[in-house]
Biopython code that builds the backbone (N, CA, C, O; Angstrom):
import numpy as np
from Bio.PDB.StructureBuilder import StructureBuilder

atoms = [
    (1, "MET", "N", (-9.526, -78.965, -77.952)),
    (1, "MET", "CA", (-8.729, -78.226, -77.013)),
    (1, "MET", "C", (-7.406, -78.951, -76.817)),
    (1, "MET", "O", (-7.350, -80.171, -76.661)),
    (2, "ASN", "N", (-6.366, -78.170, -76.829)),
    (2, "ASN", "CA", (-5.048, -78.742, -76.729)),
    (2, "ASN", "C", (-4.581, -78.632, -75.275)),
    (2, "ASN", "O", (-4.422, -77.532, -74.747)),
    (3, "ILE", "N", (-4.368, -79.763, -74.649)),
    (3, "ILE", "CA", (-3.985, -79.811, -73.233)),
    (3, "ILE", "C", (-2.575, -79.259, -73.040)),
    (3, "ILE", "O", (-2.308, -78.565, -72.058)),
    (4, "GLU", "N", (-1.676, -79.564, -73.971)),
    (4, "GLU", "CA", (-0.299, -79.076, -73.832)),
    (4, "GLU", "C", (-0.260, -77.550, -73.891)),
    (4, "GLU", "O", (0.467, -76.913, -73.130)),
    (5, "ARG", "N", (-1.050, -76.966, -74.803)),
    (5, "ARG", "CA", (-1.099, -75.509, -74.894)),
    (5, "ARG", "C", (-1.684, -74.895, -73.623)),
    (5, "ARG", "O", (-1.196, -73.875, -73.138)),
    (6, "THR", "N", (-2.695, -75.502, -73.107)),
    (6, "THR", "CA", (-3.317, -75.008, -71.879)),
    (6, "THR", "C", (-2.336, -75.088, -70.720)),
    (6, "THR", "O", (-2.220, -74.159, -69.920)),
    (7, "MET", "N", (-1.628, -76.217, -70.643)),
    (7, "MET", "CA", (-0.643, -76.385, -69.572)),
    (7, "MET", "C", (0.490, -75.360, -69.725)),
    (7, "MET", "O", (0.947, -74.779, -68.741)),
    (8, "GLN", "N", (0.936, -75.146, -70.969)),
    (8, "GLN", "CA", (1.995, -74.164, -71.216)),
    (8, "GLN", "C", (1.521, -72.767, -70.829)),
    (8, "GLN", "O", (2.268, -71.985, -70.242)),
    (9, "PHE", "N", (0.267, -72.464, -71.167)),
    (9, "PHE", "CA", (-0.299, -71.163, -70.803)),
    (9, "PHE", "C", (-0.323, -70.995, -69.290)),
    (9, "PHE", "O", (0.031, -69.933, -68.778)),
    (10, "ILE", "N", (-0.730, -72.017, -68.584)),
    (10, "ILE", "CA", (-0.780, -71.976, -67.110)),
    (10, "ILE", "C", (0.623, -71.801, -66.542)),
    (10, "ILE", "O", (0.822, -71.012, -65.618)),
    (11, "LEU", "N", (1.602, -72.530, -67.088)),
    (11, "LEU", "CA", (2.981, -72.415, -66.607)),
    (11, "LEU", "C", (3.542, -71.013, -66.870)),
    (11, "LEU", "O", (4.198, -70.424, -66.011)),
    (12, "ASP", "N", (3.274, -70.491, -68.072)),
    (12, "ASP", "CA", (3.729, -69.137, -68.389)),
    (12, "ASP", "C", (3.082, -68.105, -67.460)),
    (12, "ASP", "O", (3.744, -67.195, -66.961)),
    (13, "SER", "N", (1.798, -68.266, -67.244)),
    (13, "SER", "CA", (1.088, -67.356, -66.338)),
    (13, "SER", "C", (1.667, -67.440, -64.930)),
    (13, "SER", "O", (1.854, -66.423, -64.262)),
    (14, "GLN", "N", (1.945, -68.652, -64.492)),
    (14, "GLN", "CA", (2.531, -68.856, -63.166)),
    (14, "GLN", "C", (3.914, -68.191, -63.093)),
    (14, "GLN", "O", (4.249, -67.565, -62.087)),
    (15, "ALA", "N", (4.704, -68.326, -64.149)),
    (15, "ALA", "CA", (6.038, -67.732, -64.173)),
    (15, "ALA", "C", (5.937, -66.209, -64.110)),
    (15, "ALA", "O", (6.681, -65.567, -63.370)),
    (16, "ARG", "N", (5.021, -65.632, -64.883)),
    (16, "ARG", "CA", (4.838, -64.181, -64.848)),
    (16, "ARG", "C", (4.367, -63.726, -63.469)),
    (16, "ARG", "O", (4.800, -62.691, -62.964)),
    (17, "ALA", "N", (3.483, -64.504, -62.876)),
    (17, "ALA", "CA", (2.980, -64.165, -61.541)),
    (17, "ALA", "C", (4.116, -64.210, -60.520)),
    (17, "ALA", "O", (4.173, -63.366, -59.625)),
    (18, "GLU", "N", (5.005, -65.169, -60.642)),
    (18, "GLU", "CA", (6.137, -65.265, -59.714)),
    (18, "GLU", "C", (7.103, -64.101, -59.898)),
    (18, "GLU", "O", (7.653, -63.581, -58.927)),
    (19, "ILE", "N", (7.307, -63.692, -61.159)),
    (19, "ILE", "CA", (8.172, -62.542, -61.426)),
    (19, "ILE", "C", (7.574, -61.282, -60.793)),
    (19, "ILE", "O", (8.275, -60.506, -60.142)),
    (20, "ARG", "N", (6.259, -61.093, -60.997)),
    (20, "ARG", "CA", (5.596, -59.935, -60.392)),
    (20, "ARG", "C", (5.674, -59.992, -58.872)),
    (20, "ARG", "O", (5.881, -58.969, -58.218)),
    (21, "MET", "N", (5.511, -61.177, -58.316)),
    (21, "MET", "CA", (5.577, -61.360, -56.866)),
    (21, "MET", "C", (6.980, -61.014, -56.352)),
    (21, "MET", "O", (7.125, -60.362, -55.318)),
    (22, "ASP", "N", (8.021, -61.462, -57.092)),
    (22, "ASP", "CA", (9.398, -61.142, -56.698)),
    (22, "ASP", "C", (9.638, -59.635, -56.715)),
    (22, "ASP", "O", (10.267, -59.083, -55.812)),
    (23, "ARG", "N", (9.123, -58.976, -57.764)),
    (23, "ARG", "CA", (9.267, -57.521, -57.844)),
    (23, "ARG", "C", (8.577, -56.836, -56.664)),
    (23, "ARG", "O", (9.130, -55.918, -56.058)),
    (24, "LEU", "N", (7.382, -57.287, -56.351)),
    (24, "LEU", "CA", (6.652, -56.704, -55.223)),
    (24, "LEU", "C", (7.383, -56.927, -53.905)),
    (24, "LEU", "O", (7.453, -56.032, -53.063)),
    (25, "GLU", "N", (7.919, -58.116, -53.737)),
    (25, "GLU", "CA", (8.671, -58.404, -52.514)),
    (25, "GLU", "C", (9.916, -57.524, -52.427)),
    (25, "GLU", "O", (10.271, -57.046, -51.350)),
    (26, "SER", "N", (10.572, -57.315, -53.560)),
    (26, "SER", "CA", (11.754, -56.456, -53.595)),
    (26, "SER", "C", (11.388, -55.022, -53.228)),
    (26, "SER", "O", (12.086, -54.374, -52.448)),
    (27, "ARG", "N", (10.286, -54.534, -53.796)),
    (27, "ARG", "CA", (9.814, -53.186, -53.453)),
    (27, "ARG", "C", (9.444, -53.102, -51.983)),
    (27, "ARG", "O", (9.751, -52.120, -51.306)),
    (28, "ASP", "N", (8.778, -54.147, -51.498)),
    (28, "ASP", "CA", (8.362, -54.184, -50.106)),
    (28, "ASP", "C", (9.584, -54.132, -49.188)),
    (28, "ASP", "O", (9.577, -53.421, -48.183)),
    (29, "ASN", "N", (10.625, -54.881, -49.530)),
    (29, "ASN", "CA", (11.848, -54.859, -48.716)),
    (29, "ASN", "C", (12.471, -53.466, -48.724)),
    (29, "ASN", "O", (12.933, -52.979, -47.693)),
    (30, "GLY", "N", (12.481, -52.835, -49.888)),
    (30, "GLY", "CA", (13.016, -51.480, -49.988)),
    (30, "GLY", "C", (12.224, -50.497, -49.142)),
    (30, "GLY", "O", (12.796, -49.636, -48.473)),
    (31, "LEU", "N", (10.901, -50.633, -49.177)),
    (31, "LEU", "CA", (10.050, -49.758, -48.376)),
    (31, "LEU", "C", (10.264, -49.994, -46.888)),
    (31, "LEU", "O", (10.299, -49.048, -46.101)),
    (32, "GLU", "N", (10.406, -51.249, -46.510)),
    (32, "GLU", "CA", (10.641, -51.568, -45.099)),
    (32, "GLU", "C", (11.936, -50.931, -44.613)),
    (32, "GLU", "O", (11.996, -50.404, -43.502)),
    (33, "LYS", "N", (12.974, -50.981, -45.449)),
    (33, "LYS", "CA", (14.249, -50.376, -45.069)),
    (33, "LYS", "C", (14.102, -48.865, -44.914)),
    (33, "LYS", "O", (14.625, -48.276, -43.968)),
    (34, "ARG", "N", (13.387, -48.244, -45.852)),
    (34, "ARG", "CA", (13.181, -46.798, -45.768)),
    (34, "ARG", "C", (12.374, -46.433, -44.530)),
    (34, "ARG", "O", (12.681, -45.459, -43.842)),
    (35, "VAL", "N", (11.347, -47.217, -44.256)),
    (35, "VAL", "CA", (10.525, -46.955, -43.072)),
    (35, "VAL", "C", (11.367, -47.114, -41.814)),
    (35, "VAL", "O", (11.241, -46.314, -40.887)),
    (36, "ASP", "N", (12.219, -48.129, -41.763)),
    (36, "ASP", "CA", (13.093, -48.326, -40.604)),
    (36, "ASP", "C", (14.017, -47.129, -40.406)),
    (36, "ASP", "O", (14.198, -46.655, -39.284)),
    (37, "LYS", "N", (14.604, -46.640, -41.507)),
    (37, "LYS", "CA", (15.489, -45.469, -41.415)),
    (37, "LYS", "C", (14.726, -44.252, -40.912)),
    (37, "LYS", "O", (15.211, -43.508, -40.060)),
    (38, "LEU", "N", (13.524, -44.060, -41.451)),
    (38, "LEU", "CA", (12.719, -42.919, -41.024)),
    (38, "LEU", "C", (12.338, -43.027, -39.553)),
    (38, "LEU", "O", (12.349, -42.033, -38.828)),
    (39, "GLU", "N", (12.001, -44.236, -39.119)),
    (39, "GLU", "CA", (11.650, -44.438, -37.708)),
    (39, "GLU", "C", (12.838, -44.130, -36.805)),
    (39, "GLU", "O", (12.677, -43.524, -35.746)),
    (40, "LYS", "N", (14.032, -44.548, -37.225)),
    (40, "LYS", "CA", (15.229, -44.270, -36.424)),
    (40, "LYS", "C", (15.488, -42.768, -36.343)),
    (40, "LYS", "O", (15.810, -42.246, -35.275)),
    (41, "ARG", "N", (15.346, -42.076, -37.472)),
    (41, "ARG", "CA", (15.535, -40.619, -37.467)),
    (41, "ARG", "C", (14.502, -39.946, -36.568)),
    (41, "ARG", "O", (14.821, -39.034, -35.806)),
    (42, "LEU", "N", (13.268, -40.411, -36.671)),
    (42, "LEU", "CA", (12.212, -39.849, -35.849)),
    (42, "LEU", "C", (12.484, -40.098, -34.367)),
    (42, "LEU", "O", (12.294, -39.210, -33.536)),
    (43, "ASP", "N", (12.927, -41.305, -34.046)),
    (43, "ASP", "CA", (13.247, -41.624, -32.657)),
    (43, "ASP", "C", (14.349, -40.709, -32.127)),
    (43, "ASP", "O", (14.264, -40.225, -30.998)),
    (44, "LYS", "N", (15.388, -40.468, -32.940)),
    (44, "LYS", "CA", (16.471, -39.580, -32.514)),
    (44, "LYS", "C", (15.953, -38.167, -32.276)),
    (44, "LYS", "O", (16.308, -37.517, -31.292)),
    (45, "ARG", "N", (15.116, -37.707, -33.185)),
    (45, "ARG", "CA", (14.569, -36.361, -33.027)),
    (45, "ARG", "C", (13.683, -36.270, -31.795)),
    (45, "ARG", "O", (13.738, -35.286, -31.058)),
    (46, "MET", "N", (12.875, -37.281, -31.572)),
    (46, "MET", "CA", (12.004, -37.287, -30.396)),
    (46, "MET", "C", (12.836, -37.295, -29.116)),
    (46, "MET", "O", (12.502, -36.609, -28.150)),
    (47, "ASP", "N", (13.921, -38.072, -29.113)),
    (47, "ASP", "CA", (14.810, -38.086, -27.954)),
    (47, "ASP", "C", (15.396, -36.700, -27.721)),
    (47, "ASP", "O", (15.466, -36.231, -26.585)),
    (48, "GLY", "N", (15.817, -36.047, -28.802)),
    (48, "GLY", "CA", (16.360, -34.694, -28.684)),
    (48, "GLY", "C", (15.337, -33.718, -28.147)),
    (48, "GLY", "O", (15.648, -32.901, -27.281)),
    (49, "ILE", "N", (14.125, -33.795, -28.652)),
    (49, "ILE", "CA", (13.056, -32.914, -28.190)),
    (49, "ILE", "C", (12.743, -33.172, -26.723)),
    (49, "ILE", "O", (12.517, -32.237, -25.955)),
    (50, "THR", "N", (12.732, -34.442, -26.341)),
    (50, "THR", "CA", (12.471, -34.792, -24.945)),
    (50, "THR", "C", (13.536, -34.197, -24.039)),
    (50, "THR", "O", (13.224, -33.645, -22.984)),
    (51, "LYS", "N", (14.801, -34.309, -24.454)),
    (51, "LYS", "CA", (15.890, -33.746, -23.645)),
    (51, "LYS", "C", (15.763, -32.235, -23.539)),
    (51, "LYS", "O", (15.969, -31.665, -22.468)),
    (52, "LEU", "N", (15.423, -31.583, -24.648)),
    (52, "LEU", "CA", (15.246, -30.135, -24.619)),
    (52, "LEU", "C", (14.108, -29.729, -23.680)),
    (52, "LEU", "O", (14.227, -28.758, -22.933)),
    (53, "MET", "N", (13.028, -30.465, -23.724)),
    (53, "MET", "CA", (11.892, -30.156, -22.852)),
    (53, "MET", "C", (12.256, -30.347, -21.383)),
    (53, "MET", "O", (11.880, -29.537, -20.535)),
    (54, "GLN", "N", (12.988, -31.418, -21.087)),
    (54, "GLN", "CA", (13.412, -31.664, -19.707)),
    (54, "GLN", "C", (14.314, -30.539, -19.216)),
    (54, "GLN", "O", (14.162, -30.051, -18.096)),
    (55, "GLN", "N", (15.253, -30.133, -20.063)),
    (55, "GLN", "CA", (16.155, -29.045, -19.688)),
    (55, "GLN", "C", (15.367, -27.745, -19.503)),
    (55, "GLN", "O", (15.618, -26.990, -18.564)),
    (56, "GLY", "N", (14.427, -27.494, -20.391)),
    (56, "GLY", "CA", (13.596, -26.307, -20.265)),
    (56, "GLY", "C", (12.783, -26.305, -18.978)),
    (56, "GLY", "O", (12.638, -25.269, -18.330)),
    (57, "MET", "N", (12.257, -27.457, -18.614)),
    (57, "MET", "CA", (11.485, -27.550, -17.371)),
    (57, "MET", "C", (12.381, -27.274, -16.160)),
    (57, "MET", "O", (11.972, -26.593, -15.220)),
    (58, "ARG", "N", (13.604, -27.809, -16.192)),
    (58, "ARG", "CA", (14.535, -27.536, -15.088)),
    (58, "ARG", "C", (14.832, -26.040, -15.007)),
    (58, "ARG", "O", (14.910, -25.473, -13.918)),
    (59, "MET", "N", (14.998, -25.406, -16.172)),
    (59, "MET", "CA", (15.260, -23.969, -16.187)),
    (59, "MET", "C", (14.067, -23.196, -15.636)),
    (59, "MET", "O", (14.241, -22.215, -14.912)),
    (60, "LEU", "N", (12.864, -23.631, -15.974)),
    (60, "LEU", "CA", (11.674, -22.958, -15.459)),
    (60, "LEU", "C", (11.578, -23.074, -13.947)),
    (60, "LEU", "O", (11.219, -22.117, -13.262)),
    (61, "VAL", "N", (11.904, -24.257, -13.431)),
    (61, "VAL", "CA", (11.861, -24.458, -11.979)),
    (61, "VAL", "C", (12.876, -23.540, -11.300)),
    (61, "VAL", "O", (12.575, -22.915, -10.283)),
    (62, "LYS", "N", (14.093, -23.461, -11.874)),
    (62, "LYS", "CA", (15.107, -22.570, -11.302)),
    (62, "LYS", "C", (14.655, -21.123, -11.371)),
    (62, "LYS", "O", (14.819, -20.367, -10.414)),
    (63, "THR", "N", (14.085, -20.740, -12.504)),
    (63, "THR", "CA", (13.626, -19.368, -12.676)),
    (63, "THR", "C", (12.514, -19.044, -11.686)),
    (63, "THR", "O", (12.485, -17.959, -11.104)),
    (64, "ASP", "N", (11.602, -19.991, -11.500)),
    (64, "ASP", "CA", (10.510, -19.789, -10.547)),
    (64, "ASP", "C", (11.069, -19.599, -9.144)),
    (64, "ASP", "O", (10.604, -18.745, -8.388)),
    (65, "SER", "N", (12.065, -20.398, -8.807)),
    (65, "SER", "CA", (12.697, -20.291, -7.497)),
    (65, "SER", "C", (13.379, -18.930, -7.341)),
    (65, "SER", "O", (13.267, -18.287, -6.297)),
    (66, "LYS", "N", (14.080, -18.504, -8.380)),
    (66, "LYS", "CA", (14.757, -17.196, -8.335)),
    (66, "LYS", "C", (13.735, -16.064, -8.223)),
    (66, "LYS", "O", (13.948, -15.102, -7.485)),
    (67, "LEU", "N", (12.638, -16.181, -8.947)),
    (67, "LEU", "CA", (11.598, -15.155, -8.875)),
    (67, "LEU", "C", (11.013, -15.062, -7.465)),
    (67, "LEU", "O", (10.717, -13.970, -6.979)),
    (68, "ALA", "N", (10.853, -16.198, -6.823)),
    (68, "ALA", "CA", (10.342, -16.199, -5.451)),
    (68, "ALA", "C", (11.338, -15.498, -4.529)),
    (68, "ALA", "O", (10.935, -14.744, -3.644)),
    (69, "GLU", "N", (12.633, -15.741, -4.730)),
    (69, "GLU", "CA", (13.658, -15.074, -3.925)),
    (69, "GLU", "C", (13.630, -13.569, -4.156)),
    (69, "GLU", "O", (13.727, -12.788, -3.209)),
    (70, "VAL", "N", (13.497, -13.164, -5.417)),
    (70, "VAL", "CA", (13.444, -11.733, -5.744)),
    (70, "VAL", "C", (12.211, -11.095, -5.108)),
    (70, "VAL", "O", (12.286, -9.984, -4.583)),
    (71, "ALA", "N", (11.080, -11.791, -5.154)),
    (71, "ALA", "CA", (9.851, -11.266, -4.554)),
    (71, "ALA", "C", (10.029, -11.087, -3.046)),
    (71, "ALA", "O", (9.605, -10.076, -2.488)),
    (72, "ASP", "N", (10.653, -12.062, -2.387)),
    (72, "ASP", "CA", (10.906, -11.940, -0.947)),
    (72, "ASP", "C", (11.836, -10.764, -0.657)),
    (72, "ASP", "O", (11.604, -9.999, 0.279)),
    (73, "ALA", "N", (12.887, -10.624, -1.462)),
    (73, "ALA", "CA", (13.822, -9.509, -1.278)),
    (73, "ALA", "C", (13.103, -8.177, -1.479)),
    (73, "ALA", "O", (13.359, -7.216, -0.754)),
    (74, "GLN", "N", (12.214, -8.120, -2.454)),
    (74, "GLN", "CA", (11.459, -6.888, -2.704)),
    (74, "GLN", "C", (10.571, -6.552, -1.516)),
    (74, "GLN", "O", (10.448, -5.385, -1.143)),
    (75, "LYS", "N", (9.953, -7.559, -0.922)),
    (75, "LYS", "CA", (9.100, -7.324, 0.251)),
    (75, "LYS", "C", (9.933, -6.772, 1.406)),
    (75, "LYS", "O", (9.508, -5.851, 2.103)),
    (76, "ARG", "N", (11.125, -7.344, 1.602)),
    (76, "ARG", "CA", (12.000, -6.848, 2.669)),
    (76, "ARG", "C", (12.436, -5.410, 2.377)),
    (76, "ARG", "O", (12.484, -4.580, 3.284)),
    (77, "THR", "N", (12.751, -5.120, 1.128)),
    (77, "THR", "CA", (13.152, -3.768, 0.735)),
    (77, "THR", "C", (12.013, -2.784, 0.968)),
    (77, "THR", "O", (12.228, -1.689, 1.486)),
    (78, "ASP", "N", (10.812, -3.172, 0.588)),
    (78, "ASP", "CA", (9.650, -2.307, 0.801)),
    (78, "ASP", "C", (9.463, -2.011, 2.291)),
    (78, "ASP", "O", (9.187, -0.872, 2.666)),
    (79, "GLN", "N", (9.611, -3.026, 3.135)),
    (79, "GLN", "CA", (9.465, -2.849, 4.574)),
    (79, "GLN", "C", (10.555, -1.914, 5.111)),
    (79, "GLN", "O", (10.286, -1.045, 5.941)),
    (80, "THR", "N", (11.777, -2.103, 4.629)),
    (80, "THR", "CA", (12.880, -1.239, 5.056)),
    (80, "THR", "C", (12.636, 0.201, 4.635)),
    (80, "THR", "O", (12.895, 1.129, 5.402)),
    (81, "LEU", "N", (12.138, 0.389, 3.417)),
    (81, "LEU", "CA", (11.833, 1.745, 2.953)),
    (81, "LEU", "C", (10.732, 2.403, 3.796)),
    (81, "LEU", "O", (10.800, 3.598, 4.087)),
    (82, "ARG", "N", (9.742, 1.636, 4.178)),
    (82, "ARG", "CA", (8.682, 2.171, 5.039)),
    (82, "ARG", "C", (9.265, 2.589, 6.393)),
    (82, "ARG", "O", (8.938, 3.651, 6.922)),
    (83, "GLU", "N", (10.127, 1.741, 6.937)),
    (83, "GLU", "CA", (10.752, 2.058, 8.225)),
    (83, "GLU", "C", (11.629, 3.309, 8.104)),
    (83, "GLU", "O", (11.616, 4.173, 8.981)),
    (84, "LEU", "N", (12.396, 3.396, 6.999)),
    (84, "LEU", "CA", (13.239, 4.571, 6.791)),
    (84, "LEU", "C", (12.404, 5.836, 6.642)),
    (84, "LEU", "O", (12.779, 6.886, 7.163)),
    (85, "ALA", "N", (11.300, 5.751, 5.954)),
    (85, "ALA", "CA", (10.419, 6.907, 5.778)),
    (85, "ALA", "C", (9.887, 7.363, 7.131)),
    (85, "ALA", "O", (9.821, 8.560, 7.407)),
    (86, "GLU", "N", (9.511, 6.414, 7.964)),
    (86, "GLU", "CA", (9.001, 6.758, 9.303)),
    (86, "GLU", "C", (10.103, 7.400, 10.139)),
    (86, "GLU", "O", (9.871, 8.384, 10.841)),
    (87, "GLU", "N", (11.307, 6.830, 10.055)),
    (87, "GLU", "CA", (12.426, 7.399, 10.812)),
    (87, "GLU", "C", (12.776, 8.792, 10.291)),
    (87, "GLU", "O", (13.151, 9.668, 11.070)),
    (88, "GLN", "N", (12.656, 9.002, 8.973)),
    (88, "GLN", "CA", (12.903, 10.324, 8.394)),
    (88, "GLN", "C", (11.910, 11.348, 8.932)),
    (88, "GLN", "O", (12.272, 12.487, 9.227)),
    (89, "LYS", "N", (10.656, 10.926, 9.054)),
    (89, "LYS", "CA", (9.640, 11.823, 9.605)),
    (89, "LYS", "C", (9.987, 12.190, 11.052)),
    (89, "LYS", "O", (9.882, 13.347, 11.458)),
    (90, "GLU", "N", (10.402, 11.179, 11.816)),
    (90, "GLU", "CA", (10.772, 11.430, 13.211)),
    (90, "GLU", "C", (11.984, 12.356, 13.287)),
    (90, "GLU", "O", (12.028, 13.260, 14.122)),
    (91, "LEU", "N", (12.970, 12.127, 12.412)),
    (91, "LEU", "CA", (14.168, 12.962, 12.384)),
    (91, "LEU", "C", (13.816, 14.393, 11.991)),
    (91, "LEU", "O", (14.321, 15.349, 12.579)),
    (92, "ALA", "N", (12.956, 14.532, 11.003)),
    (92, "ALA", "CA", (12.541, 15.877, 10.573)),
    (92, "ALA", "C", (11.837, 16.601, 11.715)),
    (92, "ALA", "O", (12.055, 17.794, 11.926)),
    (93, "ALA", "N", (11.002, 15.890, 12.443)),
    (93, "ALA", "CA", (10.299, 16.507, 13.574)),
    (93, "ALA", "C", (11.291, 16.906, 14.658)),
    (93, "ALA", "O", (11.161, 17.973, 15.259)),
    (94, "ALA", "N", (12.284, 16.053, 14.912)),
    (94, "ALA", "CA", (13.292, 16.370, 15.932)),
    (94, "ALA", "C", (14.128, 17.567, 15.507)),
    (94, "ALA", "O", (14.432, 18.435, 16.325)),
    (95, "LEU", "N", (14.505, 17.618, 14.220)),
    (95, "LEU", "CA", (15.274, 18.757, 13.723)),
    (95, "LEU", "C", (14.470, 20.048, 13.817)),
    (95, "LEU", "O", (15.010, 21.093, 14.178)),
    (96, "LYS", "N", (13.204, 19.979, 13.498)),
    (96, "LYS", "CA", (12.342, 21.158, 13.581)),
    (96, "LYS", "C", (12.269, 21.642, 15.026)),
    (96, "LYS", "O", (12.339, 22.839, 15.305)),
    (97, "ALA", "N", (12.129, 20.694, 15.925)),
    (97, "ALA", "CA", (12.081, 21.058, 17.349)),
    (97, "ALA", "C", (13.402, 21.679, 17.774)),
    (97, "ALA", "O", (13.412, 22.650, 18.531)),
    (98, "LEU", "N", (14.517, 21.135, 17.299)),
    (98, "LEU", "CA", (15.831, 21.682, 17.643)),
    (98, "LEU", "C", (15.978, 23.096, 17.095)),
    (98, "LEU", "O", (16.432, 24.002, 17.795)),
    (99, "ILE", "N", (15.590, 23.272, 15.842)),
    (99, "ILE", "CA", (15.694, 24.599, 15.223)),
    (99, "ILE", "C", (14.806, 25.589, 15.961)),
    (99, "ILE", "O", (15.217, 26.720, 16.222)),
    (100, "ASP", "N", (13.604, 25.174, 16.293)),
    (100, "ASP", "CA", (12.683, 26.044, 17.038)),
    (100, "ASP", "C", (13.273, 26.422, 18.389)),
    (100, "ASP", "O", (13.157, 27.567, 18.826)),
    (101, "SER", "N", (13.904, 25.459, 19.047)),
    (101, "SER", "CA", (14.467, 25.746, 20.371)),
    (101, "SER", "C", (15.672, 26.662, 20.255)),
    (101, "SER", "O", (15.905, 27.487, 21.139)),
    (102, "LEU", "N", (16.448, 26.532, 19.176)),
    (102, "LEU", "CA", (17.600, 27.407, 18.976)),
    (102, "LEU", "C", (17.146, 28.824, 18.641)),
    (102, "LEU", "O", (17.813, 29.790, 19.011)),
    (103, "ARG", "N", (16.052, 28.954, 17.965)),
    (103, "ARG", "CA", (15.538, 30.270, 17.611)),
    (103, "ARG", "C", (15.043, 31.005, 18.870)),
    (103, "ARG", "O", (15.243, 32.212, 19.010)),
    (104, "SER", "N", (14.429, 30.303, 19.735)),
    (104, "SER", "CA", (13.889, 30.961, 20.905)),
    (104, "SER", "C", (14.990, 31.285, 21.926)),
    (104, "SER", "O", (14.750, 32.078, 22.836)),
    (105, "GLY", "N", (16.139, 30.720, 21.809)),
    (105, "GLY", "CA", (17.264, 31.045, 22.677)),
    (105, "GLY", "C", (17.277, 30.198, 23.919)),
    (105, "GLY", "O", (16.271, 29.597, 24.298)),
    (106, "ARG", "N", (18.471, 30.157, 24.571)),
    (106, "ARG", "CA", (18.612, 29.299, 25.748)),
    (106, "ARG", "C", (18.285, 30.037, 27.037)),
    (106, "ARG", "O", (17.683, 29.480, 27.955)),
    (107, "ASN", "N", (18.678, 31.256, 27.087)),
    (107, "ASN", "CA", (18.499, 31.989, 28.316)),
    (107, "ASN", "C", (17.256, 32.862, 28.298)),
    (107, "ASN", "O", (17.124, 33.794, 29.091)),
    (108, "GLY", "N", (16.396, 32.565, 27.434)),
    (108, "GLY", "CA", (15.171, 33.348, 27.339)),
    (108, "GLY", "C", (15.367, 34.603, 26.526)),
    (108, "GLY", "O", (14.481, 35.457, 26.540)),
    (109, "HIS", "N", (16.466, 34.774, 25.818)),
    (109, "HIS", "CA", (16.718, 35.949, 25.006)),
    (109, "HIS", "C", (16.205, 35.804, 23.635)),
    (109, "HIS", "O", (16.343, 36.720, 22.824)),
]
sb = StructureBuilder()
sb.init_structure("model")
sb.init_model(0)
sb.init_chain("A")
sb.init_seg("    ")
for serial, (resi, resn, name, xyz) in enumerate(atoms, 1):
    if name == "N":
        sb.init_residue(resn, " ", resi, " ")
    sb.init_atom(name, np.array(xyz, "f"), 0.0, 1.0, " ", f" {name:<3s}", serial, name[0])
structure = sb.get_structure()
């Protein structure tokens, strides 16, 4: 067995292993950079989505408040319409009484 050949083989193997290791490290660095870029893009998008959701929630709260105001106004309108209908009935009855009294005459004629 030749010791020099064995040592040369070990050194060559070590050199090839270091080259492969350097390539892997280079790829790893490239992947890390890509992952960092993707994370930054994702963070920006998430921030945008969060802002949109917050704005949407504020709009919903305003809309809910407006709907409550409209519902209250509708209740008041309904009550006013009921009162007007009752007053119309009273007015119609008064007009009928007036017409009846005019038909029968003032002096009994």
